[in-house]
VEXRORO-245798 format. One record per atom (N, C-alpha, C, O): residue in three letters; x, y, z. Coordinates in pm, whole numbers, padded with zeros to 5 digits, always signed. Each point is the difference from the previous one (the first is absolute). Layout:
ALAXYZ ...
! end
This chain:
MET-00210+01694-00226 MET+00002+00016+00149 MET+00143+00042+00038 MET+00099-00033-00067 ALA-00094+00104+00177 ALA+00126+00047+00053 ALA+00067-00116+00081 ALA-00063-00100+00035 ASP+00186+00118-00011 ASP+00082-00093+00077 ASP+00049+00060+00130 ASP+00014+00121+00014 VAL+00011-00214+00083 VAL+00055+00044+00124 VAL+00133-00068+00024 VAL+00015-00121-00015 LYS+00080+00203+00053 LYS+00141-00049+00024 LYS+00019-00018+00154 LYS-00010+00095+00077 ILE+00036-00215-00038 ILE+00005-00038+00142 ILE+00142-00042+00036 ILE+00056-00087-00068 THR+00002+00143+00167 THR+00135-00035+00043 THR-00002-00044+00146 THR-00062+00067+00084 LEU+00128-00177-00051 LEU+00001-00052+00138 LEU+00111+00080+00073 LEU+00116-00006-00040 LYS-00151+00077+00140 LYS+00095+00088+00078 LYS+00040-00055+00134 LYS+00103+00039+00055 LYS-00185-00133+00002 LYS+00039-00053+00130 LYS-00002-00155-00014 LYS-00064-00055-00089 SER+00137-00011+00180 SER+00015-00143-00001 SER-00124-00068+00039 SER-00080+00053+00078 LEU+00061-00177-00133 LEU-00113-00080+00032 LEU+00022-00082+00127 LEU-00093-00066+00046 ILE+00211+00069+00012 ILE+00034-00070+00120 ILE-00090+00051+00119 ILE-00005+00120+00026 GLY-00061-00209+00041 GLY-00091+00037+00113 GLY-00138+00034-00043 GLY-00084+00034+00083 CYS+00056-00043-00213 CYS-00137+00028-00045 CYS-00086-00120+00008 CYS+00052-00111+00008 LYS-00180+00125-00009 LYS-00091-00116+00012 LYS-00006-00072-00137 LYS+00025+00058-00105 LYS-00057-00182+00113 LYS+00002-00078-00130 LYS-00092+00059-00108 LYS+00042+00001-00116 PRO-00162+00049+00142 PRO-00079+00055-00105 PRO+00067+00124-00067 PRO-00015+00023-00120 GLN+00086+00052+00197 GLN+00071+00120-00052 GLN+00116-00042-00092 GLN+00024+00064-00102 ILE+00048-00170+00138 ILE+00111-00054-00079 ILE-00058-00053-00128 ILE+00055+00025-00107 ALA-00170-00100+00117 ALA-00060-00062-00115 ALA-00047+00114-00102 ALA+00014-00013-00122 THR-00068+00120+00179 THR-00046+00113-00087 THR+00119+00065-00076 THR-00009+00029-00119 ALA+00118-00009+00193 ALA+00117+00061-00061 ALA+00059-00091-00109 ALA+00046+00049-00103 GLU-00048-00182+00124 GLU+00046-00097-00101 GLU-00096-00008-00120 GLU+00042-00024-00113 ALA-00168+00044+00139 ALA-00097+00001-00108 ALA+00017+00122-00087 ALA-00034-00003-00119 LEU+00088+00113+00176 LEU+00023+00115-00084 LEU+00144-00003-00067 LEU+00040+00091-00073 GLY+00034-00204+00106 GLY+00131-00013-00059 GLY+00110+00067+00077 GLY+00107+00028-00055 LEU-00130+00000+00185 LEU+00102+00065+00089 LEU+00057-00106+00088 LEU-00074-00063+00076 HIS+00201+00038-00081 HIS+00069-00101+00079 HIS+00105+00055+00094 HIS+00008-00039+00116 LYS+00072+00132-00167 LYS+00108+00061+00074 LYS-00018+00149+00006 LYS-00067+00059-00084 VAL+00129+00004+00188 VAL-00006+00143+00010 VAL+00059+00065-00126 VAL+00108-00040-00042 GLY-00174+00135-00016 GLY+00050+00066-00122 GLY-00068-00055-00120 GLY+00009+00065-00104 ASP-00076-00178+00104 ASP-00070-00055-00115 ASP-00110+00093-00041 ASP-00071+00056+00083 THR+00058-00039-00215 THR-00106+00092-00057 THR-00081-00080-00105 THR+00053-00080-00077 THR-00181+00105+00080 THR-00085-00064-00093 THR-00108+00103-00057 THR-00038+00096+00066 THR-00002-00120-00183 THR-00110+00085-00055 THR-00129-00085-00008 THR+00000-00110-00053 GLN-00103+00163+00105 GLN-00126-00070+00001 GLN-00112+00081-00056 GLN+00007+00123+00006 PRO-00111-00182-00062 PRO-00113+00085-00045 PRO-00072+00065+00112 PRO-00009-00056+00109 ASP-00044+00177-00133 ASP-00069+00074+00104 ASP-00146-00041+00000 ASP-00084+00058-00068 ASN+00056-00160+00148 ASN-00137-00047+00011 ASN-00039-00030+00145 ASN+00084+00018+00088 ALA-00203-00062-00060 ALA-00037-00026+00144 ALA+00075-00109+00061 ALA+00029+00008+00119 GLN+00007-00111-00191 GLN+00071-00112+00062 GLN+00143+00047+00044 GLN+00048-00043+00105 THR+00017+00124-00180 THR+00133+00049+00033 THR-00016+00094+00118 THR+00074-00009+00098 GLU-00171+00098-00105 GLU-00016+00096+00108 GLU-00021-00076+00132 GLU+00055+00041+00102 GLY-00131-00147-00099 GLY-00023-00078+00118 GLY+00131-00064+00057 GLY+00023-00005+00121 LYS+00058-00041-00213 LYS+00127-00062+00038 LYS+00094+00110+00064 LYS+00065-00020+00103 ILE-00064+00136-00171 ILE+00083+00110+00052 ILE-00047+00038+00138 ILE+00084+00020+00088 LYS-00208-00008-00064 LYS-00056+00045+00134 LYS+00054-00103+00110 LYS+00025+00039+00115 LYS-00010-00165-00153 LYS+00039-00097+00103 LYS+00145+00014+00044 LYS+00036-00035+00113 ILE+00048+00086-00204 ILE+00141+00018+00031 ILE+00050+00142-00023 ILE+00118+00019-00029 ILE-00202+00080+00042 ILE+00037+00137-00026 ILE+00121+00047+00081 ILE+00084+00078-00045 HIS-00081-00128+00167 HIS+00114+00041+00093 HIS+00141-00053-00044 HIS+00104+00038+00055 LEU-00108-00127-00157 LEU+00125-00062-00046 LEU+00046+00051-00136 LEU+00113-00024-00042 VAL-00202+00092-00024 VAL+00032+00032-00144 VAL-00015+00142-00028 VAL-00061+00075+00076 GLU+00120-00033-00191 GLU-00021+00134-00054 GLU-00074-00015-00135 GLU+00036-00083-00083 VAL-00138+00164+00066 VAL-00080-00012-00115 VAL+00002+00127-00081 VAL-00018+00110+00052 ILE+00040-00129-00185 ILE+00002+00115-00092 ILE-00102-00029-00112 ILE+00013-00097-00074 LYS-00117+00188+00066 LYS-00104-00016-00097 LYS+00038+00079-00125 LYS+00051+00112+00007 GLY-00078-00172-00119 GLY+00035+00077-00116 GLY-00003-00088-00114 GLY+00026+00044-00112 
! end
């Protein structure tokens, strides 16, 4: 399976609790944090929830 590289680009300050929990579930805590996750349905759902805060690179 391919992987997805996710980078937190905007602060979590002022976000709703479910969005903060989603970012932390992906391993993103501070602006600039990057994580690599498997490209599957669960990861895509998490990304959709916080797409306005992250940059996604598939590959």
